[in-house]
matplotlib code that plots the C-alpha trace (Angstrom):
import matplotlib.pyplot as plt

x = [-17.9, -14.7, -11.7, -13.3, -15.4, -18.2, -20.1, -23.6, -24.1, -26.2, -24.7, -23.1, -22.4, -18.7, -19.8, -21.5, -18.8, -18.4, -22.2, -22.5, -19.5, -21.6, -24.5, -22.1, -20.6, -24.0, -25.1, -28.2, -26.6, -23.5, -25.6, -27.6, -25.3, -22.1, -19.5, -18.6, -21.0, -22.1, -24.4, -27.8, -26.7, -25.8, -29.3, -31.0, -28.8, -29.8, -33.5, -33.1, -31.0, -33.5, -36.5, -37.1, -39.0, -35.8, -32.8, -29.9, -27.2, -23.7, -21.7, -18.1, -15.3, -12.6, -10.6, -13.6, -14.4, -18.0, -18.8, -22.6, -25.7, -29.5, -32.2, -35.1, -38.3, -40.9, -44.4, -47.4, -50.7, -54.3, -54.3, -53.5, -55.1, -52.8, -49.6, -46.2, -44.3, -40.7, -39.6, -36.1, -34.6, -31.2, -29.5, -25.9, -22.9, -19.6, -19.0, -15.8, -17.7, -20.7, -21.4, -19.7, -22.8, -22.6, -25.9, -27.7, -26.2, -27.3, -30.8, -30.8, -29.8, -32.6, -35.2, -34.2, -34.3, -37.7, -39.0, -37.4, -39.3, -42.6, -43.1, -45.3, -44.3, -41.2, -41.4, -39.1, -39.0, -36.4, -35.9, -37.2, -33.8, -32.1, -32.7, -29.8, -31.3, -34.7, -33.2, -31.4, -34.7, -36.5, -33.7, -34.2, -37.9, -39.5, -42.5, -43.1, -46.7, -47.3, -46.6, -45.0, -45.5, -43.5, -43.9, -41.1, -42.2]
y = [-95.5, -95.4, -96.0, -94.3, -96.1, -94.4, -95.4, -94.2, -94.3, -92.7, -89.3, -88.9, -85.8, -86.2, -85.4, -82.2, -79.7, -81.4, -81.4, -77.7, -77.3, -78.9, -76.5, -73.6, -75.0, -74.4, -71.4, -70.8, -72.0, -69.8, -66.8, -68.3, -70.9, -70.5, -72.7, -70.0, -71.2, -74.9, -74.5, -74.2, -77.1, -79.3, -78.7, -79.5, -82.6, -83.9, -83.5, -85.2, -88.0, -88.6, -88.9, -92.4, -90.9, -89.0, -90.5, -88.1, -89.9, -88.9, -90.2, -90.7, -91.3, -93.9, -91.5, -91.0, -87.4, -86.4, -85.7, -85.9, -85.9, -86.2, -86.4, -88.8, -88.2, -91.0, -89.6, -91.7, -90.5, -91.3, -90.4, -93.1, -95.7, -95.0, -94.8, -94.2, -91.6, -90.6, -86.9, -86.3, -83.0, -81.3, -83.1, -81.9, -83.2, -81.5, -79.3, -81.1, -84.5, -83.4, -84.7, -88.0, -90.1, -89.8, -88.0, -90.6, -93.4, -91.6, -91.3, -95.0, -95.7, -93.4, -95.0, -98.5, -97.5, -96.0, -99.2, -101.3, -99.2, -99.8, -96.4, -96.2, -92.6, -90.5, -86.8, -83.8, -80.1, -78.0, -74.3, -72.9, -71.3, -74.8, -75.6, -78.0, -79.9, -79.9, -81.5, -84.0, -85.0, -85.3, -87.6, -89.8, -90.1, -87.6, -85.7, -82.0, -82.7, -80.1, -76.4, -75.8, -72.9, -71.6, -68.9, -67.6, -67.3]
z = [-8.1, -10.0, -7.7, -4.7, -2.2, -0.3, 2.8, 3.8, 7.6, 10.3, 11.2, 14.6, 16.6, 15.5, 12.0, 12.9, 11.9, 8.5, 8.0, 8.7, 6.3, 3.6, 4.3, 4.0, 0.8, -0.9, -3.0, -0.8, 2.5, 2.2, 3.2, 6.0, 7.7, 9.7, 11.2, 13.7, 16.4, 16.3, 19.3, 17.4, 15.1, 18.1, 19.6, 16.2, 15.8, 19.2, 18.4, 15.0, 16.5, 19.3, 17.0, 15.5, 12.6, 11.5, 9.8, 9.1, 7.1, 5.9, 3.0, 3.8, 1.4, 1.8, 4.0, 6.3, 5.2, 5.0, 1.3, 1.3, 3.5, 3.4, 6.0, 5.7, 7.6, 7.9, 8.0, 8.8, 7.4, 6.8, 3.1, 0.5, 2.7, 5.7, 3.7, 5.2, 3.2, 3.3, 3.0, 1.7, 2.9, 3.2, 0.4, 0.0, -1.9, -1.5, -4.6, -5.5, -5.6, -7.8, -11.2, -10.5, -9.7, -5.9, -5.6, -7.7, -5.6, -2.4, -3.7, -4.7, -1.1, 0.2, -2.0, -1.0, 2.7, 2.3, 0.6, 3.4, 6.0, 4.1, 2.5, -0.5, -1.5, -1.4, -1.6, -1.6, -2.1, -3.7, -4.0, -7.2, -8.0, -8.0, -11.7, -11.8, -8.8, -10.5, -13.6, -11.4, -9.7, -13.0, -14.3, -11.1, -12.0, -9.5, -10.8, -10.0, -9.0, -6.3, -5.6, -2.2, 0.1, 3.1, 5.7, 7.9, 11.5]

ax = plt.figure().add_subplot(projection="3d")
ax.plot(x, y, z, "-o")
ax.set_aspect("equal")
plt.show()
């Protein structure tokens, strides 16, 4: 993309502080995330990294800085004739890198990886307040086909 080279790779524990930084560098995450204590993030990262159905990736620029991330979860199911589906979560691109095609390239990578693993469907959710993200997903060809619900426990 332009003169900058990016690499998508599996996240490592060495990337954790930068990953949390991406969560904090987000309009919704800025109020609920913190880099002050990485302990809960380390525990979550260890669980994600140990689960073969999870793939947490980072996007690194040519200097090795983390500028993007997403998590893919591979979900087997009985519906759709036993289809495997991919769930895309926790998509973040550093604010200074947005609107340059990096997000679209990351999604292209995620869709290719989902196909490579045999998924027949890719799904995601987005906060209703993220209207820019919704337009982005529409442009990528996603369809707002379902209404999502959550309950804090």
